[in-house]
C-alpha positions in Angstrom: -17.1 106.6 -51.3 -15.5 108.7 -48.7 -18.9 109.4 -47.1 -19.6 105.6 -46.9 -16.3 104.9 -45.1 -16.9 107.8 -42.7 -20.4 106.5 -42.0 -19.1 103.0 -41.2 -16.4 104.4 -38.9 -19.0 106.5 -37.0 -21.2 103.5 -36.7 -18.5 101.5 -35.1 -17.8 104.2 -32.6 -21.4 104.6 -31.7 -22.0 100.9 -31.3 -18.7 100.5 -29.3 -17.1 97.8 -31.4 -13.3 97.7 -31.1 -10.8 96.1 -33.4 -9.3 92.6 -32.8 -6.1 92.5 -30.8 -3.8 89.4 -31.1 -1.5 88.1 -28.5 1.1 85.4 -29.3 1.6 82.7 -26.6 4.2 80.0 -26.7 4.3 77.2 -24.2 5.9 73.7 -23.7 3.7 70.7 -23.6 2.6 69.7 -20.0 2.9 73.3 -18.7 0.1 75.5 -17.4 -0.8 78.7 -19.1 -3.3 81.5 -18.5 -4.9 83.6 -21.2 -5.5 86.9 -19.4 -8.2 89.4 -19.8 -6.7 92.8 -19.1 -9.3 94.1 -16.5 -11.5 92.5 -13.9 -15.1 91.6 -14.5 -18.0 93.9 -13.7 -21.6 92.8 -13.0 -22.8 93.9 -16.4 -20.0 92.2 -18.4 -20.6 89.3 -20.7 -17.5 87.3 -21.7 -17.5 84.6 -24.4 -14.5 82.4 -25.1 -14.3 80.4 -28.3 -11.7 78.3 -30.2 -10.6 77.9 -33.8 -11.7 79.3 -37.2 -15.3 78.2 -36.6 -15.4 79.9 -33.2 -16.3 76.7 -31.3 -17.8 77.7 -28.0 -15.6 77.1 -24.9 -17.7 78.9 -22.3 -19.5 82.0 -21.2 -19.2 84.2 -18.1 -21.9 86.6 -17.2 -21.1 89.1 -14.5 -19.4 87.2 -11.8 -20.8 83.7 -12.6 -19.9 81.1 -15.1 -23.0 80.6 -17.2 -21.9 77.9 -19.7 -18.6 75.9 -19.8 -17.8 73.0 -22.2 -14.1 72.4 -21.8 -13.2 70.6 -18.6 -9.5 71.0 -19.0 -9.8 74.8 -19.4 -10.7 76.5 -16.0 -12.4 79.9 -16.0 -11.8 82.7 -13.5 -15.1 84.4 -12.9 -13.4 87.3 -11.2 -11.2 88.3 -14.1 -12.7 86.4 -17.1 -9.3 84.7 -17.8 -9.0 81.0 -18.6 -6.2 78.6 -17.5 -5.0 75.4 -19.2 -3.5 72.8 -16.9 -1.2 70.2 -18.5 -1.6 71.7 -21.9 -1.2 69.5 -25.0 0.1 70.1 -28.5 -3.5 69.5 -29.6 -4.4 72.7 -27.8 -2.5 74.8 -30.2 -4.6 77.3 -32.2 -6.5 80.6 -32.0 -8.6 81.4 -28.9 -11.1 84.3 -29.2 -12.3 86.5 -26.4 -15.4 88.6 -26.8 -16.3 91.1 -24.1 -19.6 92.9 -24.1 -19.6 95.9 -21.7 -22.9 97.8 -21.7 -23.1 99.0 -25.3 -19.5 98.3 -26.2 -18.0 95.1 -27.6 -14.3 94.4 -27.7 -12.4 91.4 -29.1 -9.0 89.8 -28.4 -7.4 86.8 -30.0 -4.7 84.5 -28.5 -2.5 82.6 -30.9 -1.3 79.7 -28.8 1.5 77.4 -29.9 2.3 74.3 -27.8 5.7 72.8 -28.4 6.7 69.2 -27.8 9.0 68.5 -24.9 12.6 68.1 -26.3 14.6 65.0 -25.6 18.4 65.1 -25.4 20.0 64.3 -28.8 21.9 61.0 -29.2 25.4 60.9 -30.8 26.6 57.6 -32.4 29.4 56.6 -34.6 28.5 55.8 -38.3 28.7 52.0 -38.3 29.2 51.9 -42.1 32.7 53.4 -41.6 34.2 50.0 -40.6 32.2 48.0 -43.1 35.3 46.7 -44.8 39.0 46.5 -44.0 40.0 48.1 -47.4 37.9 51.1 -46.6 38.8 51.4 -43.0 42.5 51.0 -43.4 42.6 54.4 -45.2 40.2 56.3 -42.9 41.7 59.2 -41.1 38.6 60.8 -39.7 35.8 59.6 -37.4 32.2 59.8 -38.8 29.4 60.6 -36.4 25.7 61.1 -36.4 23.6 63.2 -34.1 19.9 62.1 -34.0 16.5 62.9 -32.6 13.2 61.2 -33.1 9.5 62.3 -33.4 10.2 66.0 -33.5 8.5 68.9 -35.2 9.3 72.6 -35.5 12.9 72.2 -34.3 16.4 72.9 -35.4 19.2 70.4 -35.0 22.8 71.8 -35.0 26.5 70.9 -34.5 28.7 73.4 -32.7 32.5 73.6 -32.4 32.9 75.5 -29.2 30.4 78.4 -29.6 30.6 78.4 -33.4 27.8 76.9 -35.5 29.2 74.2 -37.9 26.0 72.9 -39.5 22.2 72.7 -38.9 19.0 71.2 -40.2 15.4 72.4 -39.5 11.9 70.9 -39.7 8.6 72.6 -39.2 6.0 70.1 -40.3 5.0 66.6 -39.1 6.8 64.7 -36.4 9.8 63.0 -38.0 13.3 61.8 -37.1 16.4 64.0 -37.8 20.1 63.1 -38.2 23.0 65.4 -38.8 26.5 64.0 -39.7 29.9 65.3 -38.5 33.5 64.2 -39.2 36.3 64.8 -36.8 40.0 63.8 -36.6 40.7 61.0 -34.1 43.1 63.2 -32.2 40.9 66.4 -32.3 40.9 68.2 -28.9 38.2 70.7 -29.7 34.8 70.7 -27.8 31.9 69.7 -30.0 28.2 69.6 -29.1 24.9 68.7 -30.7 22.0 71.0 -29.9 18.2 70.7 -30.6 16.1 73.7 -30.0 12.7 75.2 -30.7 11.6 78.8 -30.1 11.3 78.4 -26.4 13.7 75.6 -25.2 16.8 73.5 -26.1 18.6 70.4 -25.2 22.4 69.8 -25.6 24.5 66.6 -26.0 28.3 67.0 -25.7 30.7 64.9 -27.8 33.2 62.6 -26.2 35.7 62.0 -29.0 37.9 59.6 -27.1 35.0 57.4 -26.2 33.2 57.2 -29.5 36.1 57.6 -32.0 38.0 54.3 -31.3 39.9 52.7 -34.3 37.8 50.0 -36.0 38.3 46.4 -34.9 40.3 43.7 -36.8 42.5 44.8 -39.6 41.0 48.2 -39.7 43.9 50.2 -38.4 45.0 53.8 -38.4 47.6 54.7 -41.1 50.4 55.0 -38.5 49.5 51.7 -36.9 49.1 50.1 -40.3 52.7 50.9 -41.3 54.0 49.8 -37.9 52.1 46.5 -38.3 53.8 45.7 -41.7 57.2 46.7 -40.4 56.9 44.2 -37.6 55.7 41.5 -40.0 58.7 42.1 -42.3 61.2 42.1 -39.5 59.7 38.8 -38.2 60.0 37.3 -41.7 63.6 38.4 -42.0 64.5 37.0 -38.6 62.8 33.7 -39.5 64.7 33.4 -42.7 68.1 34.2 -41.1 67.4 31.7 -38.3 66.5 29.0 -40.8 69.7 29.6 -42.8 71.9 29.4 -39.7 70.2 26.2 -38.5 70.7 24.6 -41.9 74.4 25.5 -41.9 75.0 24.1 -38.4 73.2 20.9 -39.4 75.5 20.5 -42.5 78.7 21.1 -40.4 77.5 18.5 -37.8 76.9 16.0 -40.6 80.5 16.5 -42.0 82.0 16.0 -38.5 80.1 12.8 -38.1 81.3 11.5 -41.4 84.9 12.3 -40.5 84.6 10.5 -37.2 83.2 7.4 -38.7 86.0 7.3 -41.3 88.7 7.7 -38.6 87.2 5.0 -36.6 87.2 2.6 -39.5 90.9 3.4 -40.3 91.9 2.8 -36.7 90.1 -0.6 -36.6 91.8 -1.6 -39.9 95.2 -0.6 -38.5 94.7 -2.6 -35.3 93.6 -5.7 -37.3 96.8 -5.4 -39.6 99.1 -5.1 -36.5 97.5 -8.1 -34.9 97.9 -10.1 -38.1 101.6 -9.2 -38.3 102.2 -10.3 -34.7 100.5 -13.6 -35.4 102.9 -14.3 -38.3 105.9 -13.5 -36.3 104.8 -15.9 -33.5 104.5 -18.8 -36.0 108.0 -18.3 -37.4 109.5 -18.4 -33.9 
């Protein structure tokens, strides 16, 4: 067994076949990237580039000339044997194989290329269900928020309070939408931010509490405002009752005075009539 292994090792050395070296390349969609060969070409060199698990041929460079090339978006450099992607796409992610034959020696190199989507800035909104009913909202003391991103893959979405991580959620498969909730006090003065990131980039959205966290409309009031509202209502009702009682009393007193005036007027008229009758009787006797 040992003799077989030694024979295989010596055969590889004699034939000049070297092991496969792998280089990891990470790049953003739309960028340009070059997969470099380590040394310049020589006249006798034969370079073959291929892609994927089936080693689909990209192109071949013999000496200083490009012999065969099948990918238009991938530009070869005949002087170095390197290839360059312009405006690279996520569909270009994968394994790229470089085979170099130099006289009787053959070497291999693999590039593991990962192309990440361009990241958009996260969007922070208030949870609209918080003010769905006055009974729920009248007792709410915190503001519920959602930080969202759409059509993302291989990212992490996080909430930060200052520089401290509060919560996070990650996805690594298909393009999906992500949302991450947060609750803050209405009067909270801390700095909050929502961050989306992948291994090579990130985008940040800062939270403006005073702008997003306004009390709900209508009867949905803060606890302090709710108590003040009922105090005002009760005081108004008390004033209305007191005013009604006072008006009723004044009206009754006015009615009594009017009755007394009418009675006095009637008595005066009766007295005048009696005195006139007496004077008439006295005139007849005379």
